[in-house]
Each structure stands twice: as C-alpha cells, then as structure tokens.
C-alpha positions in Angstrom: 122.9 85.3 98.6 120.4 87.2 96.6 119.0 89.9 99.0 116.0 92.0 98.3 115.4 95.3 100.3 111.8 96.5 100.5 112.1 100.0 101.7 110.8 103.5 101.7 113.0 106.2 100.0 116.5 104.8 100.3 116.5 103.7 103.9 119.5 101.4 103.5 122.1 102.8 101.0 125.2 101.9 102.9 123.9 98.6 104.2 123.2 97.5 100.6 126.5 98.8 99.2 128.4 96.9 101.9 126.5 93.7 101.1 127.2 94.1 97.4 130.9 94.5 98.2 130.9 91.2 100.1 129.7 89.5 96.8 125.9 89.4 97.5 123.4 90.2 94.6 121.6 93.1 96.2 118.2 94.2 95.0 115.9 97.2 96.1 112.3 98.2 95.2 113.7 101.8 94.8 114.1 102.9 91.2 114.3 106.6 91.3 118.2 106.5 91.4 118.7 103.4 89.1 121.9 104.4 87.6 123.5 105.7 90.9 122.5 102.6 92.7 124.0 100.4 89.9 127.3 102.3 90.2 127.4 101.2 93.9 126.7 97.5 93.0 122.9 97.7 93.8 120.2 96.5 91.5 116.6 97.9 91.2 113.6 95.5 90.5 111.8 98.5 89.1 108.2 97.9 88.1 108.3 94.4 89.3 107.6 95.6 92.9 106.9 99.4 92.8 107.1 101.7 95.6 104.7 104.6 94.5 101.8 102.2 94.5 99.1 104.8 94.4 100.6 106.9 91.7 98.1 106.7 88.7 100.7 108.1 86.3 103.0 105.1 86.6 103.1 102.0 84.4 100.9 100.0 87.0 98.3 102.8 87.1 95.8 100.6 85.5 95.9 98.4 88.6 94.9 101.1 90.9 91.5 101.2 92.4 91.1 104.1 94.8 87.9 102.7 96.1 89.9 100.0 97.8 92.1 102.7 99.6 90.2 102.7 102.9 89.7 99.0 103.1 93.5 98.4 102.7 94.1 100.3 105.9 97.8 100.2 106.8 98.7 97.7 104.1 99.0 97.8 100.3 96.8 96.9 97.3 96.0 93.2 96.8 97.9 93.1 93.6 101.1 93.7 95.5 101.0 90.3 96.9 101.3 88.7 93.4 104.1 91.1 92.4 106.0 90.2 95.5 105.7 86.5 94.8 106.8 87.0 91.2 109.8 89.1 92.2 110.9 86.5 94.7 110.8 83.9 91.9 112.3 86.0 89.1 115.4 87.1 91.1 115.7 83.9 93.0 115.6 85.8 96.4 117.1 84.2 99.5 116.5 87.0 102.0 114.2 89.9 102.3 115.0 92.9 104.5 111.8 95.0 104.9 111.9 98.5 106.3 108.7 99.7 104.6 106.0 99.7 107.3 102.9 98.9 105.2 104.7 96.0 103.5 105.1 94.4 106.8 101.6 93.0 106.6 102.5 91.2 103.3 105.7 89.8 104.8 103.9 88.1 107.7 100.7 87.0 105.8 102.2 83.6 104.9 105.3 81.6 104.5 107.0 83.0 101.3 109.7 80.3 101.3 112.5 82.9 102.0 114.2 84.2 105.1 113.2 87.7 106.1 114.1 90.5 108.6 111.4 93.0 109.6 109.5 94.2 112.6 106.9 91.8 113.9 103.2 92.6 113.2 102.9 93.7 116.9 106.0 95.9 116.9 105.0 97.7 113.7 101.9 99.0 115.4 104.1 101.1 117.5 104.6 103.2 114.3 101.5 102.6 112.3 98.9 103.0 115.0 99.6 106.1 116.8 97.0 105.7 119.6 98.4 102.3 120.4 101.9 103.8 120.4 100.7 106.6 122.6 99.1 104.1 125.1 102.2 101.9 125.0 104.5 104.9 126.0 102.1 105.9 128.8 102.3 102.3 130.2 106.1 102.6 130.2 105.7 105.8 132.4 106.6 108.1 129.7 104.8 111.6 129.5 102.8 112.3 126.4 101.1 115.5 125.2 97.6 116.1 126.5 94.9 114.8 124.2 92.3 117.6 123.5 89.8 115.9 121.3 89.1 112.6 119.6 86.8 111.6 116.7 85.9 108.8 114.4 85.7 110.7 111.1 88.1 113.4 110.3 85.9 114.6 107.4 82.7 115.3 109.3 83.2 115.5 113.1 86.1 117.7 113.4 85.5 120.8 115.6 88.2 123.4 116.1 86.1 125.8 118.1 87.3 124.5 121.5 90.8 123.9 120.6 93.7 126.4 121.4 95.3 128.4 118.6 98.0 125.7 118.0 97.7 121.9 118.1 98.7 118.6 116.5 96.3 116.2 114.7 97.2 112.5 114.5 95.5 109.6 112.9 94.4 107.1 115.5 95.2 103.8 113.7 96.2 104.6 110.0 99.6 105.1 108.7 99.9 108.7 107.6 101.7 111.7 108.9 100.7 113.8 111.9 99.6 117.4 111.0 100.8 120.4 112.9 98.5 123.5 113.0 100.7 126.3 114.4 97.8 128.8 114.1 94.1 128.1 113.6 93.8 131.1 111.4 95.7 129.1 108.7 92.8 126.8 108.4 90.9 129.5 106.3 93.5 129.0 103.6 94.3 125.4 104.2 91.1 123.7 105.1 91.3 120.4 106.9 88.9 118.7 104.6 91.5 119.1 101.8 94.8 119.1 103.6 94.4 116.8 106.6 95.7 113.3 106.0 96.0 114.0 102.2 92.3 114.1 102.1 92.2 115.4 98.5 93.8 112.3 97.2 91.3 109.7 98.6 87.9 109.2 100.1 89.0 107.4 103.3 87.7 108.4 106.7 90.2 108.4 109.5 89.6 108.3 113.2 91.9 110.9 114.9 93.0 112.6 118.1 94.2 116.1 118.7 97.2 116.7 121.0 98.6 119.9 122.6 101.5 121.3 120.7 104.5 121.0 123.0 107.2 123.5 122.3 110.9 123.0 123.1 113.8 120.9 121.8 112.9 118.0 119.5 115.2 115.0 120.1 115.7 111.5 118.4 117.3 108.5 119.8 117.9 105.7 117.5 118.3 102.0 118.2 118.7 98.5 116.8 116.1 95.9 117.8 116.9 92.2 117.3 114.6 89.6 118.5 114.3 90.6 122.1 117.7 92.4 122.3 118.3 96.0 121.6 121.1 98.6 121.6 121.2 102.4 121.3 123.0 103.8 118.2 122.9 107.6 118.0 121.0 110.6 119.2 120.5 114.0 117.7 118.1 117.1 117.7 116.2 117.8 114.6 113.1 119.9 114.2 111.0 117.8 111.8 107.8 119.7 112.5 108.6 121.7 109.3 107.7 118.6 107.3 104.3 118.3 109.2 102.8 121.7 109.0 99.2 121.9 107.7 100.6 123.7 104.6 103.5 121.5 104.0 102.7 117.9 105.1 104.9 115.3 103.6 107.1 117.7 101.4 109.2 116.5 98.7 112.3 117.0 100.7 111.9 116.6 104.5 115.3 118.0 105.3 115.1 121.3 103.4 116.2 124.3 105.5 116.9 122.0 108.5 119.7 121.8 111.0 120.5 118.5 112.6 122.4 119.0 115.8 124.1 117.0 118.5 122.5 116.9 122.0 124.5 118.1 124.9 125.6 115.4 127.3 123.0 116.1 129.9 120.1 116.0 127.4 121.5 113.0 125.8 121.5 111.1 129.0 117.9 112.2 129.7 116.8 111.1 126.4 118.3 107.7 126.6 117.3 107.0 130.2 113.7 108.0 129.4 113.3 105.3 126.8 115.0 102.3 128.5 111.8 100.7 129.9 110.0 101.5 126.7 112.6 99.5 124.7 112.7 96.8 127.2 108.9 96.3 126.7 109.1 96.9 122.9 111.6 94.0 122.7 109.0 91.6 124.0 107.0 92.3 120.8 109.7 90.7 118.6 111.1 91.5 115.3 114.4 92.8 113.9 114.6 96.4 112.8 116.1 99.7 113.2 114.1 102.6 114.7 114.1 106.0 116.4 112.0 107.5 119.2 111.2 111.1 119.0 110.7 113.1 122.2 110.2 116.8 122.9 112.1 118.3 125.7 109.5 120.8 126.7 110.0 124.3 128.1 109.0 122.8 131.4 112.1 120.6 131.5 110.1 117.4 131.0 110.4 114.9 128.1 107.3 114.0 126.1 106.9 111.0 123.9 105.9 111.9 120.3 106.4 108.9 118.1 108.5 105.8 117.4 109.5 105.1 113.7 110.2 101.3 113.4 112.5 101.9 110.4 115.6 103.9 109.4 115.0 107.6 108.4 114.4 108.5 104.7 117.4 109.0 102.6 119.6 107.4 105.3 123.3 107.7 104.5 124.8 106.6 107.9 128.2 105.0 107.4 128.5 101.3 108.4 131.7 100.3 110.4 131.7 96.7 109.3 131.7 94.6 106.2 128.2 93.8 104.9 128.3 90.2 106.4 129.5 91.4 109.7 126.9 94.0 110.0 124.1 91.6 108.9 125.2 89.1 111.4 125.3 91.8 114.2 122.0 93.1 113.1 120.2 89.7 113.4 122.2 88.3 116.4 124.2 90.9 118.4 122.9 94.5 118.2 125.2 95.4 121.0 128.2 95.0 118.6 126.6 97.9 116.5 125.8 99.9 119.6 129.4 99.7 120.9 130.7 101.2 117.7 128.5 104.3 118.2 129.4 104.6 121.9 131.2 107.8 122.8 131.4 108.9 119.2 129.9 111.8 117.3 128.2 111.9 113.9 127.4 115.5 112.9 125.2 116.0 109.9 124.9 118.9 107.7 122.3 119.6 105.1 123.8 120.8 101.8 121.2 122.3 99.5 120.7 124.8 96.7 118.3 127.7 96.7 115.6 125.9 94.8 115.4 122.8 97.1 111.9 121.7 97.3 110.7 123.6 94.3 110.9 123.4 90.5 114.3 123.4 89.0 115.8 122.0 92.2 118.0 119.5 90.4 121.7 120.5 90.3 125.0 118.8 89.6 126.8 117.3 92.6 130.6 117.0 93.1 130.5 113.4 93.9 134.2 112.8 93.5 134.8 114.6 96.7 133.5 111.7 98.7 136.4 109.6 97.5 138.8 112.3 98.2 137.6 112.9 101.8 136.5 109.3 102.6 132.9 110.5 103.4 130.0 108.1 103.1 128.0 108.5 99.8 124.8 110.5 100.1 121.2 110.1 98.6 119.2 111.0 96.7 121.6 111.2 93.8 121.2 110.0 90.1 123.7 109.8 87.3 122.2 111.5 84.3 124.3 112.2 81.1 127.5 110.9 83.0 126.9 113.7 85.6 126.0 113.2 89.3 122.8 115.1 90.0 121.3 116.0 93.4 117.7 115.2 92.2 116.0 116.9 95.1 118.2 119.9 95.4 120.2 118.8 98.4 121.5 115.9 100.5 122.3 115.2 104.1 126.1 114.6 104.8 127.0 112.4 107.7 130.5 113.0 109.0 132.4 110.9 111.5 133.7 112.6 114.7 133.7 116.2 113.3 132.4 118.3 110.4 135.0 118.5 107.5 134.9 122.1 106.5 137.5 121.4 103.7 134.8 119.1 102.1 132.2 121.6 102.6 134.3 124.4 101.1 135.1 122.4 98.0 131.4 121.4 97.5 130.4 125.1 97.7 133.3 126.0 95.3 132.4 123.4 92.8 128.6 123.6 92.8 125.5 125.6 93.5 125.0 123.8 96.8 125.5 125.5 100.2 125.7 124.2 103.6 122.5 125.2 105.6 123.4 126.5 109.1 120.0 127.7 110.2 120.2 131.2 108.7 
C-alpha cells in the first residue's frame, strides 16, 4: 500500500519505519528530517502538504492570509484541502493515518476515496476543546482543578486582580497550549496581551478559563483507542509545565532539561484506575487513535484531570514490538494485543542533550551507530547533513526496553557533546 502519515512533529517514526520494512511505500508531511527519514525508508511529501501552514517565510507563504486565522478555528486554511486532494492523487495514496489534530476536520469533511485512521470529530474535541474535555472528565467522576475565572475575549476582559499568585489559563474551545503563570509578578515582563495564546502572531480573540495551579506529581497514562475498544500502553511521570510557562510557551524543544520517570506501583494503579470510566465513555465517541491522559497527583493525595491528548507525543520514538503489518492490524482491530506487550514491562526514558539545547547553536553531531550496536530504537529529531547524523534540536529522548543501558549512555557522552540529563 501507499500510506500517508499526516502528523505533528514526528509522532510515528517507528510505526512508519516498520511499515516501510514490510514493503509499503510510506509518506509523511514532515520534511525537517528529509534525509534521515529517507535512510529509514520513509518519504516526505514536502511542500505538497506542509506542516508549518502559518509560517510566512516558507514557499507557500503567498497563500497565507492571517485575517482568516480566527475563522479557521481548530482547523487549517482552506487551501490545505486542495493540497491534500492533490497529494492523494500524486502519490496514489491508499491509506491515511492522521495524528495531527487540526487536520482531523479535513479528514472528515467528505469522502476522499481512501481509507483513513484518525480520531472521530467528536473524540478530537477531548483535546481541541478544553472546556468540553473538562466537562467530560467531570461527568466521568474525575476531579478537576477549580475554575477561578472565565471570559469571552482574552485580549480585553482578562482581570488578574482577583486571582491568586499562581494559576493556569486555558483556551475554552481553541486548539492552543495552556499557559502556566507561576507568579503574577511575571506579567509585568511578559504581558498577557503579547504572550498568552501566541497573541503577538495573530489577531484572534479566544474565550478562556482560569484554573487553580495544582502542585504535585504530574502523571501520564497512554492508551490505544480503536473503534470502541481500548487498551492501556505505558505510564510515566513527566513535568511538562516547563513547556507551558508564560515566558516559555511551546518552546522549540519540549523535553529540554526534563526528566521522565516511572511511576511507583501504587501510583501507577491509581492513575490507571482513575481513567477507566473516562476511557469507557470516550470509546463511545468512536475513532482509532493513540492518546495520553495527564493527571496531577496533588499534594492532598487526590488525582486531578488536566488534559487528554488524542495523539502520540511529539518526537515519539517508542519501539514497536511487531512487524508493521501486525501492528497496523492490532491498532485497527485488536488494541489489547498492543496493550499485552506493554503489560508488566518498563520503558525508561532518558533525555540526552547538549548545553545549548533550545538556544542558538544547539545542533550537534550524534553517534547514531550506537543504536545498531546496542539495538536501541532510533531517535528523533535527527537529520543527516554532509554524511553526519545531527541532533537538530540539541537533544533527543531515548526509550530503553526494561532498563537504562548505561554502556550506551557512556559511549554517547564519550563520542559527542551530548550528556544525559538526570535532573541536576
């Protein structure tokens, strides 16, 4: 088959690689690592179906009309529909796997004459419309942070006077990141009219709500959803609030200076038990997708629902235990088969980064050959430049099976400027 992945930043590297190994012609809309992807048997469609659709510096910049930004809502520019149709025809696509939330609207607007895998229009609202997601969680008897304020226009009717020193601001029904304000004093240097919801980049007005900032241990539980059936995959603890601070929302590298840790058995059971009813109800909304639910284990010992991402995480390099065909079949028809492989196993992750990660001059050479030597799943983001493997964002997340391989880490550190980040 000719299979097209429509994704955010490299959601599906190992899945695509396995399908290519099984003889499929695999394409992706990602083009920032064109040479690297090609070395793994994955083709890019490049400008035919761009990812950075609002970037005026790209070759499609002449198509961008920022006056339409607000009207588009959670979708994409109108011209993306024609580009999608042309891409399907040019590459003779048989199957589309969509893990890019705003593209979901295009996938479901009409019959494109191809098979596709994606969240349903109803299910994608669990991620894209945070107030809907919040209410959905409440109806499933999950605790949510207290709502402190609501408004219809984040540019004109936001009032911080009555708010505590720290809080979280979320868009009610637009797909953009939440913003953590750890201290109101920061707003004098990072004013909301400029930094909230990327306001300096567009003129859209967002309805919003403000939640209390729950402190504690941030947890994630991942799952596979497949047309009414679901299964857990893995759980972990990862503080992603660093990527949502008012002064650092949507950084170039979300995992910079981040530790990703396993949950202890007691917390792991709590996290899983707390989302069973939620996933049972979400399954009724339909769709086939991978997702993860973020909960905060508060200092009071209670779990609080924060969000549900109906997609894999960005720069996902999780190993896949089956052939591409086997995994695709299980993903569509038998998610429990995937869940069974994860059951009782550990997948520790380590961020390996250089000192310039997230800044200028962050690119550095990466000793890619060590992945063959130690049989460790290939990472991303990597690009091949002048026959050298380059960590283009100054670091990668390495996923180990069962235990961290310190021999691998020691050799990476010996052969490059990259260092494992242990939280110090």
